[in-house]
C-alpha positions as CSV (number, residue, x, y, z in Angstrom):
1,M,28.1,21.7,-4.2
2,T,28.8,18.8,-1.7
3,L,26.1,16.3,-0.9
4,E,25.7,13.7,1.5
5,V,23.7,10.7,1.7
6,R,22.9,9.5,5.0
7,R,21.3,6.2,5.7
8,L,18.1,6.4,7.8
9,A,17.0,2.7,8.5
10,P,18.9,-0.3,8.4
11,S,16.2,-1.9,5.6
12,L,15.2,1.5,3.5
13,G,15.4,5.4,3.5
14,A,18.1,7.9,3.2
15,E,18.4,11.5,4.0
16,I,20.0,13.8,1.1
17,V,21.8,16.6,2.6
18,G,23.4,19.9,1.3
19,L,20.9,20.1,-1.4
20,D,18.4,23.1,-2.3
21,L,15.5,22.0,-4.2
22,S,14.2,25.1,-5.5
23,C,17.6,25.4,-7.7
24,D,18.3,24.1,-11.0
25,L,20.0,20.7,-10.8
26,D,22.8,19.8,-12.9
27,N,23.4,15.9,-14.3
28,Q,25.6,14.8,-11.5
29,V,23.3,15.6,-8.8
30,I,20.2,14.0,-10.7
31,R,22.4,10.8,-11.1
32,L,23.5,10.9,-7.4
33,I,19.4,11.3,-6.5
34,T,18.7,8.7,-8.9
35,A,21.3,6.1,-7.7
36,A,20.4,6.7,-3.8
37,W,16.5,6.5,-4.4
38,A,17.1,3.3,-6.5
39,A,19.4,1.9,-3.6
40,H,17.1,2.9,-0.4
41,G,13.8,3.2,-1.6
42,V,12.8,6.6,-0.1
43,L,14.8,9.5,0.0
44,V,14.0,12.4,2.7
45,F,15.1,16.2,1.7
46,R,14.5,18.0,5.2
47,G,13.2,21.6,5.0
48,S,13.2,22.2,2.0
49,P,10.3,25.1,1.0
50,L,9.4,24.5,-2.9
51,S,6.6,26.5,-4.7
52,D,4.2,24.0,-6.6
53,D,6.3,25.1,-9.7
54,A,9.5,24.1,-8.4
55,H,8.0,20.9,-7.1
56,V,6.9,19.8,-10.1
57,R,10.3,21.0,-11.9
58,F,12.0,18.9,-9.7
59,A,9.8,16.0,-10.2
60,R,10.5,15.8,-13.8
61,H,13.9,14.7,-13.3
62,F,12.9,11.8,-12.2
63,G,9.8,11.0,-14.6
64,T,6.8,12.0,-16.1
65,P,4.1,13.9,-13.6
66,G,0.5,12.8,-13.6
67,T,-1.9,15.4,-13.5
68,F,-5.1,16.1,-11.2
69,R,-8.6,17.5,-11.7
70,Q,-8.7,20.3,-9.3
71,R,-11.7,21.3,-7.0
72,V,-10.8,25.2,-7.7
73,E,-9.9,26.6,-10.5
74,G,-7.8,29.9,-10.8
75,A,-4.5,31.6,-11.1
76,G,-1.4,29.6,-9.9
77,V,-3.4,26.3,-10.2
78,V,-0.8,23.4,-11.3
79,H,-2.4,20.5,-12.4
80,E,0.5,18.3,-11.6
81,I,-0.1,19.1,-8.0
82,F,-1.8,16.9,-5.7
83,K,-3.2,18.4,-2.4
84,A,-3.7,15.7,0.3
85,G,-5.3,16.5,4.1
86,N,-8.0,17.5,6.5
87,V,-8.8,21.1,5.4
88,D,-11.1,22.6,3.0
89,E,-10.8,25.2,0.5
90,R,-10.0,27.6,3.3
91,G,-7.7,25.9,5.7
92,N,-10.5,25.1,8.1
93,L,-10.4,21.6,9.6
94,L,-13.0,19.1,7.8
95,P,-15.7,17.4,10.0
96,A,-14.6,13.7,11.1
97,S,-17.6,12.7,9.7
98,S,-17.4,14.2,6.2
99,D,-16.2,11.9,3.3
100,R,-13.4,13.7,2.2
101,A,-12.0,13.0,6.2
102,Q,-12.7,9.3,5.9
103,L,-10.7,9.6,2.5
104,V,-7.6,11.2,4.4
105,M,-8.4,7.9,6.7
106,L,-7.8,5.4,4.5
107,N,-3.9,6.3,4.3
108,W,-4.1,5.0,8.1
109,S,-4.0,1.3,6.5
110,W,-1.1,-0.2,4.6
111,H,-1.1,0.4,0.9
112,T,0.5,1.0,-2.5
113,D,-0.4,4.0,-4.1
114,S,-2.7,3.3,-7.4
115,S,-2.3,-0.3,-7.2
116,Y,-5.8,-0.8,-8.8
117,R,-4.4,0.6,-12.0
118,P,-3.0,-1.4,-14.8
119,M,0.2,0.7,-14.2
120,P,0.6,2.1,-11.1
121,T,2.5,4.9,-10.7
122,K,6.5,5.0,-10.2
123,G,6.9,6.9,-7.2
124,T,5.2,9.8,-5.2
125,I,6.6,13.1,-4.0
126,L,5.4,14.9,-1.2
127,H,6.1,18.3,0.5
128,A,4.9,19.0,3.8
129,M,3.0,22.3,4.1
130,A,1.3,21.4,8.0
131,V,2.0,18.8,10.1
132,A,0.6,16.9,12.8
133,D,2.2,17.8,16.2
134,E,1.2,14.1,17.5
135,G,1.0,11.1,15.4
136,G,0.8,11.9,11.2
137,D,4.1,10.1,10.3
138,T,4.6,8.1,7.4
139,V,6.0,4.6,7.6
140,F,7.6,2.8,4.7
141,A,8.2,-1.0,4.4
142,N,11.0,-2.8,2.2
143,L,9.0,-5.3,0.1
144,V,12.0,-6.3,-1.7
145,A,13.7,-7.2,1.8
146,A,10.7,-8.5,3.2
147,Y,10.0,-11.2,0.1
148,D,14.1,-11.8,0.4
149,A,13.8,-13.1,3.7
150,L,10.9,-15.5,3.4
151,P,11.4,-19.0,4.1
152,A,11.8,-21.3,0.7
153,A,8.4,-22.9,1.4
154,A,6.7,-19.6,1.4
155,K,8.0,-18.0,-1.8
156,A,7.3,-21.3,-3.8
157,R,3.7,-20.7,-2.2
158,I,2.9,-17.1,-3.9
159,D,5.4,-17.4,-6.6
160,R,2.9,-18.0,-9.1
161,L,0.1,-16.4,-7.5
162,F,-1.9,-13.3,-8.6
163,A,-4.1,-10.7,-6.8
164,R,-7.2,-8.9,-7.9
165,H,-6.9,-5.1,-7.2
166,S,-9.7,-3.2,-6.9
167,F,-11.0,0.5,-6.5
168,E,-14.7,-0.5,-6.3
169,F,-14.0,-2.9,-3.6
170,L,-12.1,-0.4,-1.5
171,V,-15.1,1.6,-1.8
172,T,-17.7,-0.8,-1.2
173,S,-15.3,-2.5,1.4
174,R,-15.2,0.7,3.6
175,G,-18.7,1.4,3.2
176,F,-18.4,4.7,0.5
177,P,-21.4,5.4,-1.8
178,P,-21.4,2.9,-4.6
179,M,-19.5,4.4,-7.7
180,N,-21.6,5.6,-10.7
181,T,-21.4,3.6,-14.1
182,D,-19.2,6.1,-15.6
183,D,-16.4,5.1,-12.8
184,S,-17.0,1.7,-12.4
185,A,-16.4,1.6,-16.3
186,R,-13.0,3.5,-16.0
187,L,-11.5,1.9,-13.0
188,P,-12.3,-1.7,-13.8
189,S,-10.6,-4.5,-11.3
190,V,-6.7,-5.7,-12.3
191,E,-4.6,-8.6,-11.8
192,H,-0.8,-7.7,-10.3
193,P,1.3,-10.7,-9.3
194,L,1.7,-11.3,-5.6
195,V,5.3,-11.4,-6.4
196,R,7.2,-8.5,-8.5
197,R,9.8,-8.9,-10.7
198,H,11.8,-6.1,-11.4
199,P,14.1,-4.7,-14.4
200,D,17.3,-5.0,-12.1
201,G,16.7,-8.8,-11.2
202,R,15.5,-8.1,-7.8
203,R,11.9,-9.8,-6.6
204,S,9.6,-8.3,-4.0
205,L,6.7,-8.6,-2.8
206,Y,3.5,-6.6,-4.3
207,L,0.9,-5.7,-1.5
208,S,-1.9,-3.0,-1.2
209,P,-4.4,-4.8,1.1
210,P,-7.2,-2.0,0.9
211,Y,-7.6,-2.6,-2.8
212,M,-6.4,-6.6,-3.3
213,E,-10.1,-8.0,-3.4
214,S,-9.0,-11.6,-3.9
215,I,-5.9,-13.8,-4.9
216,I,-7.1,-15.8,-7.9
217,G,-7.7,-19.2,-7.2
218,L,-8.2,-19.2,-4.2
219,S,-11.3,-19.1,-1.8
220,P,-12.7,-15.8,-0.2
221,S,-11.1,-16.9,3.3
222,E,-7.8,-18.2,1.7
223,S,-7.3,-15.0,-0.1
224,V,-7.8,-12.8,3.2
225,A,-5.6,-15.2,5.2
226,L,-2.8,-14.9,3.0
227,V,-2.9,-11.2,2.1
228,T,-2.7,-10.7,5.7
229,E,-0.3,-12.9,6.5
230,L,2.0,-11.3,3.8
231,A,1.3,-7.7,5.4
232,E,2.1,-8.7,9.0
233,W,5.3,-10.3,7.5
234,A,6.3,-7.4,5.6
235,T,5.6,-4.7,8.5
236,Q,7.8,-5.9,10.9
237,E,10.1,-3.3,12.4
238,R,13.3,-5.0,10.7
239,F,11.8,-3.8,6.8
240,L,10.6,-0.3,8.3
241,Y,11.4,3.3,8.1
242,R,8.8,5.6,10.3
243,H,9.7,9.3,8.7
244,H,8.3,12.3,11.5
245,W,7.3,15.3,9.0
246,A,8.7,18.7,9.8
247,P,7.5,21.7,7.8
248,H,8.7,21.4,4.1
249,D,10.2,18.2,4.2
250,V,10.2,16.6,1.1
251,V,10.1,12.9,0.8
252,M,10.0,10.8,-2.5
253,W,9.6,6.8,-2.3
254,D,9.5,4.2,-5.0
255,N,6.1,2.9,-5.6
256,G,7.2,-0.5,-6.7
257,W,9.0,-2.2,-4.5
258,T,7.4,-0.1,-0.9
259,M,4.6,0.3,1.1
260,H,3.5,3.3,3.3
261,M,1.1,4.0,6.0
262,V,0.0,7.2,8.0
263,T,0.3,6.8,11.6
264,P,-3.5,8.2,13.0
265,Y,-3.6,11.9,14.5
266,D,-6.0,14.0,15.5
267,L,-8.2,15.1,12.9
268,T,-10.3,17.5,14.4
269,R,-7.4,19.5,16.3
270,C,-4.3,19.0,14.1
271,R,-3.6,20.2,10.7
272,R,-2.3,17.9,8.3
273,V,-1.6,19.2,4.6
274,M,0.7,17.3,2.0
275,H,1.3,18.8,-1.6
276,G,2.0,16.2,-3.8
277,T,2.9,14.8,-7.3
278,T,3.1,11.4,-8.8
279,L,5.4,9.8,-11.5
280,Q,3.6,7.8,-14.1
281,G,4.5,4.2,-14.2
282,T,6.6,2.8,-16.9
283,D,7.2,-0.7,-15.8
284,V,5.0,-3.1,-17.4
285,I,3.8,-5.7,-14.9
286,E,4.0,-8.6,-16.2
287,P,0.5,-10.3,-17.1
288,R,-0.7,-13.6,-15.3
289,S,0.5,-17.0,-17.1
290,S,-1.9,-19.5,-18.8
291,Q,-0.7,-22.0,-16.3
292,A,-2.6,-23.4,-13.6
293,V,-2.4,-21.3,-10.5
294,T,-1.2,-23.1,-7.6
295,S,-3.6,-23.6,-4.6
296,L,-2.6,-23.7,-1.0
């Protein structure tokens, strides 16, 4: 088997050519994919039809898949697969005003998956089942490159700052019904550094604006201003890769040093359905230092 790794954008993203993901992968191929993923952050496998079982089997080569509660149980349900899209269980388009459609539109904002958890997911692998004919692209940002390009003064300004990430903050700020007591207890807010240090020695910004309730030690207005400033910096074109989906594309991304968003599309006309797996986090994000937080 001859594989080729093709860079897709200057900052991040590569395509793996010549691989059938439904086949068993040998150790050499797994090592190649692992190295390419570490180097490029986002990997694309075009036109790769997969059953849900094969999808999970592929994911297991790179970590432990998470499990999900299913809306509909029955034969053939794979608990490691989540289904994201703007259709109901029968394939009908959701009303744009429905809560589920509103949840779909949350992905139209820049974010990092599960930043509201103490140990966010390591990565995500999506398989495109249906794609929009206009819009619905996924855009990725390289947060290592964005950090590296910051002026030295800006790095010093944020290096010891921590942000409070909260799922409840997202719910209340976007006007969804309040969380019940059990869900609030299950998903308490967490604190993560603005600058994440990775095992390989690299540093990256760690941003997920919809979940970032505040910057520890800063006022609400200062927090909003800093998160906005960093997000705008990190999403400059020079740090981005945009993926235009085709049916059965498979895309995997590293959740530790990339951020992503979906471009808007017509929910009332276009079906966009993805089957996905997440890989459980393995890297403990450093706890907040007992040192005083540097203010602006």
